[in-house]
N, C-alpha and C positions, 0 to 999 in steps of 0.2 A: 699936116699930115695929109698927104695927097691918098687916095681911095684907089688901092692897086685890084682894079678891074677887066676881068677877062671876061670880052665879048663876045670869045670862039662858043657858035651855036654844035649841040651836040644831038643826034639822034637820041629821043628820048620816049616815053610814054605817057599819057597825062596821069596816069596815076599814079601816087607816091611812091615810092620805094627807099629801101635804106641800102645801102650796100653791108654787109659783114660786121664792118668796122666804123659806120659810123652809126648815129642817131639823129634822130627827125624833133626837131625843139622850136619853139615862138624865138622869133626874135627880142622880146620882149626879156626874155629871163637873161640874154648877155646885159654882164656889167661893168659898166663903162670905168674906165681906168686901166681894166686887164688887158695882159696882152696873148694873142694867141699863139698856139704850139702847132696849128694843122691847119691846112686849108680849109676855109668855106664854101659849100655849096649849096645850090637852091635845092626842092623834093625832087626835079628829074635828073640831077646832077651835073648841071653846069657850074663851073667855078664864078664865085661870086666875090672872095678876098682870098688874098694869098696867105700863106702863116707870115708866123713872128707883125702879125699887126696891135697895134695897142687899140681896143675901142674906144671909141671917140661917141658922142651923142649923132656926129654927121654921119659916120659911118653906117649907124644902127638906122638911121633914117634914109639914106641910102641904100642900105641891102631892103625895108621894107618897100623900097621904090621896085625893084626890082624883082624881090622873091614873089610867086607867088603865095597866095592867103596868109603873109606874116612869116612861113616858116621855111627853113634852113637844114640843112643838114652838117656836120662835123664828125670829126673823130671824138669815141667814146672817151680817151683818154683825156682829151682835154674838159672836158665839160666839167669836171671838178675845180679846175683852175681858171672858169670865165663865167660859170653860173653855179648857181646854190644848188644841182644835182646832186643826189650822190652824199648830201651833207646830213647830216643827222643832227635834227634842233634837239638839245635836251633840256626837257623843263617837266618842267615835269606838267417812219410813216411820212405822208406828205406833213408838210410844215406848212402851217397859216400864219400869218401875218396881220394880227391884232391892230386894227388900227384906230381902234377907241385909245388903246396903249401908249401907240404913237406921238398920237397929238398931245396927250396927256404929257409925256416926256417934251415935245416940244411946248408946251406952255409952261412948262418949266423951266427950262432953258429960256424962253421967252424974258422971265419974266425979272433972270435973275438970281436965281436963289442955286445957282452951283457954285458961290464960293467957298473958298480952302480957308482955316485958320488952324494953326498950330494950338493944339492945348496940352502941349507940355514942349521941352527942348526943341532947339535943334537935333536933328541926330548925329548933323556931321561934328557936333562935340565929342561923342563916343566912337569916333573912326581912328584907328592908328593911320599916323603919316608915315612912311617909309622912306622919303628921301630918294636915297641912289641903292638903297638896297635888293636882291633877290626875292625870288618867293622863297616860303616854305613848303620844302617839299612835303611835309604830311600833310599840312591844308590841299596841294596842289594833290596828292592821291583822294585825300578823303571827299574833294570836292567833285574828281572822274565819277567816284561811284556815285556821288547823290545825283548828281547830271543824271547817269545811267538811270536808274534807279527811278527819278522823280518823271524822266521821261517816260518808263512802262503807266506808272501811275496815274500821269498825266492823262495819256490815252485810254485808261480804262475809267475815267471820270468824262472824259469825253463822251463816250460810248455810253456810260452811264445819263447823261445832260440829255445826250440826243433821244433815247429813248424813253425819256419825262421820269428814270428812277433814281434820281439822284437828288436826295433829302433833304443834303447838308453841303457845306461848304469847306467843312474842321479842314481837312486833308490838303486842298489848296487853301486856306490859312496858314494851315501847319506849314508848308510849304516856304512862303514869303515869310514867316518869322524867322524860319529856318536860314534863309540865306541872305538876312536883314541883320543876322549875327555873324555871318562868316564874313561879310561885308565891312563890319566892323572889326575886324582882325584884318584883312586885307581885299582892299573890292577891285585893285586891279588883279589880283589874282581870281578872283570868282571869277569875274568879265572872260579872262582872257582863257580861263578852263572851259568854257560853254563854247568856243570858236568853233563854227564850222564842223557839229556834230552831227547833221541831221541832211535827208535829203528833202528832193524840190518840193513835195507833197506832204509833209511832217507837220501836219499843223500845232501840234504840240509840243514839237522840239522849237521851232520856229518861234512860235508863242514862248517860250521857255525864256529863251536868249532875248528875244524884246522886251519880257518883264525883269531881266537882272539888266540891262542899261537904261530902261525906265526907272527903276529901283536907283540905280547909279544916279542918274539926271536928278533925279528927285532931294538923293540925300548933297549934292553939289549946291542945290536949290534953296536948301536950308528947311525943308521941309521934316516934321517929328516922325518920331517910330512907325505913331499908328497913321498917318496921312500915309507914308511911304509902304504900310505894309496895305492899304488898301491899292494903292498903287502897284503893287508887285498883284493882288488879286486882280486887277483891271487886265493886268500886264499878259497873266499867264492865262485869261477866258476870252480874252475879245477878239481872238477870229475863230470862235470854237463854230457860229452861226454857217461856215465858209463850206461844213459837213451836208448842209442841206441846197448848195450848191451843186449841181451837175460835175461827178466826177471829169466828164469831156471839156466841161470847161473851164475848170481847174486846173487841167493837165494839156489846154491846148497849146500847141507851138506856133501857133499863127496870131497876128494881130484879130481880136475878136469884131464882130459888126456889133452896132452902137444895141442892137435889140439884145444880145447876148451879154455885153457886159450892164446890162442893167439888171440884170439875175446874180453879178457878182456881187454889184453896189449893192442889193437888198440885205446881204449878208450881216452887217453890222443891226440890222432891226432882228437879226434873226438872233443874233448872240445877245443882245438885249432879252428879249422872250424869254430865251433858256436860262437866264441869270434869274430875269424874276419869277420863274416857276420856284427858285428853290429857297427856303424862306429864308435860310442864315445868311443870303448871303448881304454882305453892306448895304443898303439902300444906294448908295453912290455909283456902286460899281456898273451898276447896267444905265444908270447914264454916262457914265465916261463911254465905254464899250461904243453904245450906241453914237458917239463924235469921234471917234478916232482917224475916222478917213475923210475928217476936214480938212479942211485947208486954211491958212491964216488970209487967204490973199479971197478966200470965198469960191474957190475954184473945186472945193472938194465934193465927197457925198457921204450921210445920204438928203441931206437939206442945205446944203450951199450955204452954211454960216461962215461967219468971216471973223477974225480978230477974237479980241475979248470974248465974243459972244462964247464960242469955243471954250470948254470948260478946260482949266490948265493941265490938270493930268492928263484929259484927251491930248494938247498939245504935246505935253512930254511923250506921249507913248506914241503918237504919230512920228515924231523924228527918229525914236527907238524903232519904231518898224520897219520905217523906212533903211534905215541903214542896216538892218539886220536882212532885210530884203535883198540890197543891193548885194551884200557879202554872202549870199547865200545861193549855190544853183539854182535856176527856175524850168520848166521843160522850155522853154523858148529861148536861154543863154543859159553862158556857164556864170559863173559866180563872177563877181565885179572885185578886182584888186581894191583892197579896205583904203588906199591912198586916194581909187579911182572914185569911189566910195564919195570920201568926203570930200573931193571936187563936184561931184555931180552934187552931194547937196549943199554946198556953198551955193550954187547956181541956182538952186531953188531957193534958199535963205534972200538970193540977190531980187530974185520974183517976187519975194514975199509969201513962199509957200508954205512957210515953214514959220512959226513964231522965232524973233530973234534974239531973245531973250532964252529959249533952250537951244538956240542953235549956239551959242557961246558956252554956256553952260556945256555943251557936247566938247568942242573943244577943247574946251577947260581940263575934261577928264577923257578923251583921246587924244589931243594934239591935232596937228595937222597930218600928220605921219600915226595915222590909229597903233593903239595897243596891239602887238599880235601881229603888225606889218613889220617886212623887213625892206634893208633900205642900204646904198650903200654909200661912204663917208667917206670924205675929200682926200682921205689915205691909203685908199683903194682896200680898204676893210669893208666888212659887211656886217650887219648890227640886224639885232630883234628890237622892237619897241617895245620897252615892259613897263613903261612909268610915262606920265604923262608930265610937262613941267609946266606949273602954270605961273612961271615967268616970262616964259613965250612961247607962244605954239609950236611954232617951227624947231622949235631943242627940247624933243624929249629926250628922257633916259633910257638908254640900248645898255646892249648886250651882245658884244662882241662875238658871233658866232662863229668867223671866217677870218685869218690875216689877210693882208695883199697879197704873200705871196700862195696864197690857196691850203694854208695848212687850217689845224682846228686848234684854237686857244683851250686851254685848261679847263673847263667850266666850274674848277674851285677859284680863280684866281679872282681875286677882288676887282684890279687893274681890266679885267675885265666891263665892269659894268661902269659906265659912261656918263656923268651929267652933261649934255651938251650945253649948257649955260655955263658951263668952269671949263671949255677950251675954245683951241681955235678948231678945230674938227666941226663942218660940215655937213649937212647930208645934200648925195648928190645927185643921187636917183631911189626912185622907188621900186621896187620888184615884185616879183609874182610872188607865192609862197609857194616854197618848193615840195615838190610832189600834188598840186592843186593845179587844175586848170583853170586859170585865170585868165578876165580879158581886161584889159581897161578900160576909164571912163571913155565916153562917147556920147555928144547928144540924142543917139539914140535912147540913151536911158529914160530918159526924160516922159519919154510916152507910157512908160507904166504906174509912173510915178505922180 
C-alpha cells in the first residue's frame, strides 16, 4: 500500500501544540494492522497521512522519518482504535571504605571459597505451574499491599543501616521468606505485581523488584529454599551503598566524567561494609553484593573480575538488576519498553557481559516478550503477556485485552487467555505500556549498563 503523504507546507511555530480535537502521541504507540479513521499530522499541524489507512510497519517507519521527535497528532476519537490509549488493563556521616576488609574479601574470592551448594531439595519442586491459567485476584490484591508496605519498611531499614543503627537483618530475611512462599503459589503473579512501582531514585523499591526477579531466576536454576532466601536478602540490599554517593551524581541527567563515575563505582564496597556491620546478616550476602556490578567478560567493577570467578548469586542479581534498571525511569532517560530491555540484554549476552546460563534462565521465565509487556497479534488483537512459555521463547501465554475491532473482551472469558504454542497466531509487534511514557531499544543504552 502506498503512503498517502501530503507534502504541503503550513505556517506553524516550533512549539508543539494540539488542536482541541487532537492528541499528541508517540508513533511507537500505533498498532500495526489497525485502520485509521482520521488523518495523522505532525506536531506543527502538517498532514502526514490521510484517513482510512491501515497502519503498516512501512507507514510507521515513514512517519518516524518525517515527524519531528517521533511524535504525531491525531483525533482523540481514533486513539482507542489504533493505540492502547484509554484501555483499562484489569488485573489485578562521611562513610570511609575499610581497605583491609576489601582486601580480605578479594582473598576469599581469589581462593574460590564462594561455591554454592544445595542442602535441601530444589525449591522449584514446590512451585505450582499454572499453564494458561490467569492470576488469582486475591493473591494479586495481597501482593499489592505487601509491595507497598515492604517498600516503606525497606526505606526505614536503609535509613537505620546508613546511621549504623540496624542491629539485625530479621526484617529483610522475613521479607525474602514471605516472597518465597508467594512464589510457590504463583511466581509470575509476584513478578507482575511488582512492576514499575517506583521513581528514578527509589533505591528501596528498585532493590525490591530486582530481588524478586533474582529469586525467580534462582528458582529456575534449581537452588534450594535457603539459597534462594540468601539470594533475596542480597538482592534487597545490594544497592544500599548508593546512599553514600552524592545525590547530584545519582540523579545526574547527563553523562558523568570518569572521576565522578569512580565515585558511583565505590557503592558496592559501601554496601558490603554496611552489611558486614549487621551481626545476623548471612556471611555470604556481603560477598555477593560486593560483586553484583562485575561483568562476565571482566568489564565491570569494583575489581574487574570475570567468568566463574564472580559468585553465581552475584551473576544472577546482575542480570535482574540490569533488566529492572532498563525498564525503570532514570533521571537521564525514560523507562525502556520491556521488549526493548530484553533486546538490549541479548546484545549484552552476545558480548559476554552477562552469564549466558543466567540469561537462558531469564528467557525461560520471561520469554522474548517479557511478562507484563503488550503485543499485537497477527489477527490484529492486542494482548498482555502473563506467562512465559518454556516450549518457545517467542510464543508466551497471553491475555487478549483488545479485539481487532478495538472492542474490549470479557475479562472472565477463558478464551481470552491463549497459549501461542497452541495456535497459528504470531506476535507481530511489541507495544509500549499503556499510560507509561517508554522508549524503544537503542544502542545508546549500552553506555549505562
